[in-house]
C-alpha positions as CSV (number, residue, x, y, z in Angstrom):
1,M,12.2,22.7,-19.5
2,P,8.8,22.8,-17.6
3,S,5.8,22.0,-19.5
4,D,3.7,25.0,-20.7
5,R,1.8,24.2,-23.8
6,D,-0.9,27.3,-24.4
7,D,-3.0,24.9,-26.8
8,I,-4.3,23.1,-23.9
9,A,-6.9,24.3,-21.4
10,E,-5.6,24.8,-17.8
11,S,-7.6,22.8,-15.5
12,V,-7.9,23.5,-11.8
13,E,-6.7,19.7,-11.1
14,T,-3.7,20.3,-12.3
15,E,-0.7,18.2,-10.4
16,T,2.7,18.9,-10.7
17,F,5.7,16.5,-11.0
18,G,8.8,17.3,-10.6
19,F,11.8,15.1,-11.5
20,L,15.0,14.9,-9.7
21,L,17.7,13.5,-12.2
22,I,20.5,11.6,-9.9
23,E,23.9,11.1,-11.6
24,R,23.6,8.0,-14.4
25,F,19.8,8.2,-13.9
26,S,17.8,6.3,-16.8
27,F,16.1,8.0,-19.7
28,V,14.1,5.3,-20.2
29,G,12.8,6.0,-16.9
30,L,12.2,9.0,-17.1
31,S,10.9,9.7,-20.5
32,S,8.3,6.4,-19.8
33,A,7.3,8.3,-17.1
34,A,7.0,12.3,-18.6
35,D,5.4,10.7,-21.6
36,V,2.4,9.4,-19.8
37,L,1.8,12.6,-18.4
38,A,2.5,15.0,-22.0
39,M,-0.1,12.3,-23.3
40,A,-2.7,12.9,-20.5
41,N,-2.5,16.9,-21.7
42,Y,-3.3,15.9,-24.7
43,V,-5.8,13.3,-25.0
44,S,-8.1,15.1,-22.1
45,G,-7.3,18.8,-24.0
46,R,-6.8,19.7,-20.3
47,R,-3.4,20.6,-18.7
48,L,-3.9,18.0,-16.0
49,Y,-0.1,17.9,-15.2
50,R,2.7,20.0,-14.9
51,W,6.3,18.7,-14.9
52,F,10.1,19.6,-14.7
53,S,13.1,18.4,-13.9
54,I,15.5,18.9,-10.7
55,G,19.0,18.5,-10.6
56,V,20.9,18.0,-7.2
57,E,23.2,21.2,-8.2
58,P,23.2,23.8,-10.8
59,G,24.7,22.4,-14.5
60,T,24.3,19.2,-16.5
61,V,22.8,16.0,-14.6
62,D,24.6,12.9,-16.9
63,S,21.8,10.1,-17.9
64,V,23.3,6.0,-17.8
65,S,23.7,6.6,-21.6
66,G,25.7,9.4,-21.1
67,F,23.7,12.1,-22.3
68,K,23.4,15.8,-20.5
69,V,20.4,16.8,-19.4
70,A,20.4,20.8,-18.2
71,A,18.0,20.6,-15.1
72,D,15.3,23.5,-14.8
73,Y,15.9,23.4,-11.3
74,T,18.3,22.3,-8.2
75,L,17.1,21.3,-5.2
76,D,17.9,25.6,-3.5
77,N,15.0,26.5,-6.1
78,A,12.7,23.8,-7.2
79,P,8.7,25.2,-6.6
80,A,6.4,23.1,-4.9
81,S,5.5,19.7,-6.5
82,S,2.4,17.5,-5.9
83,S,4.9,14.5,-6.5
84,I,8.3,13.8,-6.5
85,V,10.1,10.8,-8.2
86,V,13.7,10.4,-7.6
87,C,15.2,9.3,-11.4
88,C,18.3,7.2,-10.6
89,G,19.8,4.2,-12.8
90,I,23.0,2.1,-12.8
91,G,24.9,2.6,-9.3
92,G,21.8,3.7,-7.4
93,N,23.1,2.2,-4.2
94,Q,25.9,4.7,-3.9
95,I,24.1,7.7,-3.7
96,D,24.6,8.9,-0.1
97,D,23.7,12.7,-0.4
98,D,22.3,14.0,3.5
99,R,21.2,16.7,1.4
100,V,18.9,14.8,-1.1
101,G,17.6,12.6,1.9
102,A,16.7,15.9,3.9
103,W,15.1,17.9,0.8
104,L,12.7,14.5,0.4
105,R,11.8,14.2,3.8
106,R,10.9,18.1,4.1
107,Q,9.0,17.3,0.5
108,H,6.8,14.6,2.2
109,A,6.7,16.6,5.2
110,H,4.6,19.3,3.3
111,G,2.3,17.0,1.5
112,A,4.1,16.1,-1.6
113,R,4.1,12.0,-2.6
114,V,7.4,10.8,-3.4
115,G,8.9,8.3,-5.8
116,A,11.1,6.7,-7.2
117,I,12.1,4.7,-10.2
118,S,14.5,2.0,-10.6
119,T,17.7,2.3,-8.0
120,G,16.2,5.4,-6.3
121,S,14.3,3.3,-3.8
122,W,17.8,3.4,-2.5
123,V,17.5,6.9,-1.5
124,L,14.3,6.9,-0.5
125,A,15.1,4.0,2.0
126,R,18.0,6.3,3.2
127,A,16.3,9.4,4.0
128,G,13.6,6.7,5.9
129,L,10.9,7.0,3.6
130,L,10.3,3.2,2.8
131,D,9.9,2.2,6.5
132,G,6.2,0.8,7.0
133,R,5.6,0.9,3.3
134,R,5.5,-1.7,0.6
135,C,8.2,-1.1,-2.3
136,T,9.8,-2.3,-4.9
137,I,13.1,-1.7,-6.9
138,H,15.5,-3.3,-9.8
139,W,15.8,-7.0,-9.7
140,E,19.3,-6.7,-9.8
141,D,19.9,-4.5,-7.1
142,L,17.0,-6.6,-4.8
143,A,18.9,-9.2,-3.0
144,A,21.4,-6.6,-1.9
145,F,18.2,-4.0,-1.3
146,R,17.2,-7.1,1.0
147,E,20.4,-7.5,2.6
148,T,20.8,-3.9,3.6
149,Y,17.2,-3.2,4.5
150,P,16.0,-6.6,6.1
151,D,12.8,-4.6,8.1
152,L,11.5,-3.1,4.3
153,N,8.6,-4.5,3.0
154,V,9.9,-5.0,-0.9
155,S,8.3,-7.0,-3.4
156,T,9.5,-8.4,-6.9
157,E,6.5,-6.0,-8.4
158,I,7.2,-4.0,-11.4
159,F,5.8,-1.1,-8.7
160,E,4.3,-0.3,-6.0
161,I,2.1,2.4,-4.8
162,D,1.8,2.2,-0.9
163,G,-0.6,6.1,-0.1
164,S,2.3,8.7,-0.6
165,I,5.1,6.7,-1.1
166,F,5.5,4.8,-4.9
167,T,8.1,3.0,-6.5
168,C,9.0,1.0,-9.4
169,S,11.9,-1.4,-11.1
170,G,12.4,1.0,-13.7
171,G,12.2,0.8,-17.7
172,T,9.2,0.9,-19.2
173,S,7.7,-0.5,-15.5
174,A,7.7,3.4,-15.1
175,M,5.1,4.0,-17.7
176,D,2.9,0.9,-15.9
177,M,2.7,3.2,-12.8
178,L,2.1,6.4,-14.2
179,L,-1.0,4.9,-16.4
180,S,-1.9,3.6,-13.2
181,M,-1.7,7.1,-11.7
182,V,-3.4,8.5,-14.2
183,A,-6.3,5.6,-13.6
184,M,-6.8,6.6,-10.1
185,R,-7.2,10.1,-10.6
186,H,-8.8,10.6,-13.8
187,G,-10.4,7.5,-14.5
188,I,-9.6,3.9,-16.7
189,E,-10.9,5.2,-19.7
190,L,-8.3,8.5,-19.9
191,A,-5.7,5.6,-19.1
192,L,-6.5,3.8,-21.8
193,K,-6.8,6.1,-24.4
194,V,-3.3,7.3,-22.8
195,A,-1.7,3.8,-23.2
196,E,-2.9,4.1,-27.1
197,Q,-1.1,7.2,-27.6
198,V,2.0,5.1,-26.6
199,I,1.2,2.0,-28.1
200,V,1.2,-0.3,-25.2
201,K,-1.3,-2.9,-25.7
202,E,-2.5,-3.3,-22.0
203,I,-1.4,-1.2,-18.5
204,R,0.3,-4.1,-16.5
205,S,-0.4,-3.8,-13.1
206,E,1.5,-3.7,-9.9
207,R,1.3,-7.7,-9.3
208,E,3.3,-8.3,-12.2
209,H,6.4,-10.0,-11.6
210,Q,9.6,-8.0,-12.8
211,R,11.5,-10.8,-14.4
212,S,10.3,-13.6,-17.0
213,E,8.9,-16.6,-16.0
214,L,11.6,-19.2,-15.1
215,P,10.8,-21.8,-17.8
216,F,11.6,-19.1,-20.1
217,R,14.5,-17.9,-18.1
218,L,15.8,-21.6,-18.1
219,G,15.4,-22.4,-22.0
220,I,13.6,-25.3,-21.0
221,R,10.1,-26.5,-19.7
222,H,10.8,-29.6,-18.1
223,R,8.3,-29.7,-14.8
224,A,10.5,-31.7,-12.4
225,I,13.7,-29.2,-13.0
226,V,11.5,-25.8,-13.3
227,R,10.2,-26.7,-9.5
228,A,13.9,-27.4,-8.7
229,V,15.6,-24.3,-9.0
230,E,12.6,-22.8,-8.0
231,V,13.6,-24.6,-4.1
232,M,17.0,-23.7,-5.0
233,E,16.3,-19.7,-5.4
234,E,14.3,-20.1,-2.3
235,N,16.9,-21.3,-0.2
236,L,20.4,-19.7,-1.2
237,E,21.6,-17.8,2.6
238,I,20.7,-21.4,4.1
239,P,21.4,-24.1,1.3
240,I,19.6,-27.7,1.5
241,S,20.6,-30.9,0.6
242,L,19.6,-32.6,-2.7
243,V,17.9,-35.2,-0.7
244,A,15.4,-32.5,1.1
245,I,15.0,-30.7,-2.9
246,A,14.0,-34.5,-4.7
247,R,12.0,-35.0,-1.7
248,T,9.6,-31.5,-2.4
249,I,9.6,-32.0,-5.9
250,D,8.8,-35.7,-5.4
251,V,11.3,-37.6,-7.2
252,S,14.5,-39.7,-6.5
253,V,17.9,-38.0,-6.2
254,R,19.3,-40.4,-8.8
255,H,16.1,-39.2,-11.0
256,L,17.2,-35.1,-10.3
257,E,20.8,-36.0,-10.9
258,R,19.9,-37.4,-14.6
259,L,17.7,-34.8,-15.4
260,F,20.0,-31.4,-14.5
261,R,23.2,-33.5,-16.4
262,R,20.9,-34.4,-19.6
263,H,18.7,-30.7,-19.6
264,M,21.2,-28.7,-17.9
265,N,24.5,-29.9,-18.7
266,C,25.9,-30.0,-15.2
267,T,24.6,-31.3,-11.8
268,P,21.9,-30.1,-9.6
269,R,24.8,-29.8,-7.1
270,A,27.2,-27.7,-9.6
271,Y,24.1,-25.5,-10.2
272,Y,23.2,-25.0,-7.1
273,L,26.9,-23.5,-6.5
274,Q,26.2,-21.1,-9.4
275,L,22.9,-19.6,-8.0
276,R,24.7,-19.0,-4.6
277,L,27.8,-17.4,-6.2
278,H,25.7,-15.3,-8.2
279,R,24.0,-14.0,-5.7
280,A,27.2,-13.2,-3.9
281,R,28.4,-11.3,-6.9
282,T,25.4,-9.6,-6.9
283,L,25.6,-8.6,-2.9
284,L,29.4,-7.4,-3.9
285,K,28.3,-5.1,-6.4
286,G,25.7,-3.9,-4.9
287,T,26.4,-3.0,-1.1
288,S,29.2,-2.2,1.2
289,M,29.1,-5.8,3.3
290,P,32.5,-7.5,4.1
291,V,33.4,-10.5,2.3
292,L,32.8,-12.4,5.3
293,E,28.9,-11.3,5.4
294,V,28.7,-12.0,1.9
295,A,29.9,-15.4,2.0
296,A,27.4,-16.1,5.1
297,A,24.3,-14.8,3.5
298,C,25.0,-16.7,0.5
299,G,25.2,-19.9,2.6
300,F,28.8,-20.8,2.7
301,E,30.7,-21.3,6.6
302,S,34.4,-20.9,5.2
303,T,35.7,-17.7,3.5
304,S,38.3,-19.6,2.0
305,Y,36.2,-22.1,0.5
306,F,33.7,-19.3,-0.9
307,A,36.9,-17.5,-2.3
308,R,38.2,-20.8,-4.0
309,C,34.6,-21.4,-5.7
310,Y,34.1,-17.8,-6.4
311,R,37.4,-17.4,-8.7
312,R,37.1,-20.8,-10.0
313,L,33.5,-19.5,-11.6
314,F,34.2,-15.8,-12.0
315,G,38.2,-15.7,-12.8
316,L,39.0,-13.2,-9.5
317,P,39.0,-13.3,-5.9
318,P,35.4,-11.9,-4.2
319,S,37.8,-8.6,-3.5
320,E,39.5,-8.1,-6.3
321,D,35.7,-8.5,-8.6
322,R,34.0,-6.2,-6.7
323,V,36.8,-3.7,-7.5
324,M,37.2,-4.7,-11.5
325,M,32.7,-4.1,-11.4
326,S,32.9,-0.5,-9.6
327,T,35.1,0.6,-12.7
328,L,32.5,-0.6,-14.9
329,L,29.7,1.6,-14.2
330,P,29.0,3.8,-17.1
331,S,31.2,6.5,-18.1
332,D,32.1,9.4,-20.1
333,D,34.3,7.7,-23.1
334,H,31.5,7.0,-25.3
335,Q,31.6,10.5,-25.7
336,L,34.6,11.0,-27.3
337,D,35.3,11.4,-31.0
338,P,35.5,8.2,-32.6
339,L,39.1,9.0,-33.7
340,E,39.5,9.9,-30.0
341,R,38.2,6.4,-29.0
342,A,40.3,4.4,-31.4
343,K,43.4,6.4,-30.1
344,N,43.1,5.2,-27.1
């Protein structure tokens, strides 16, 4: 329901946030953002913010966890807002509704700030609202997003605020983004008090990267291996030779191979190939690019060789795996009665 607490004094500075809920939106992102607004009102003792939910159509909207939310308004009757926030979750790349794009453009033209949580950046990009702006998106969609919109200025940071457009990578980064917005409007002291209320020890800045540091992800801290993997990840579309990698990190090819066998249980060539294949899988899941284009985008000159390598690693040819991954999006199965699930 729209927020309207009688025990909080009305404020002339009140800002209104409309949260546009897209099917399979993430509750974590929505609650992380909305709770910051609620706590800002609570801590300040003033109604600095109002907020409400918006659905594309009348009725309930399913979250990624299956809980249904009855939106307060629809696109047709939502009141004016200071800010609109598009809330998305898994499968945001599949959202392509002209009504939503046109509505967002109208809101922005009439002076509203427009933002997105997680894969909601796909929706803003299709609406043309990210042109010339810094933006970000959930790390899993990053490669596909960049391939689809190569002219956009896409970062790997947890959030980006660029004028009247703001985006975040999802999850608790929505909390950091909203805390920063509170700080910019009402001061860092209030933002820190809100952070204390939601048990956040520090407010992360937009310069924080989304993913854990590479040594943590690899499970090792050997400097040469970490640097070698960094070089590989920077050269997935046009692979470079092991000689070039070894020269870049100032070791011999033979030493590089020994290090990978000892610490990674594979050769550097095999590891590099796996990185490219995982990038290909991300593109197959997150874009409609033909298999031929996906192969080229990951440095494979031969589609048949790409298909053989792909099947060896993932167990299915690329085209079949793409179909399989599309069936793994969250559904309503978890809402069945436990006995009914057992029967199925």
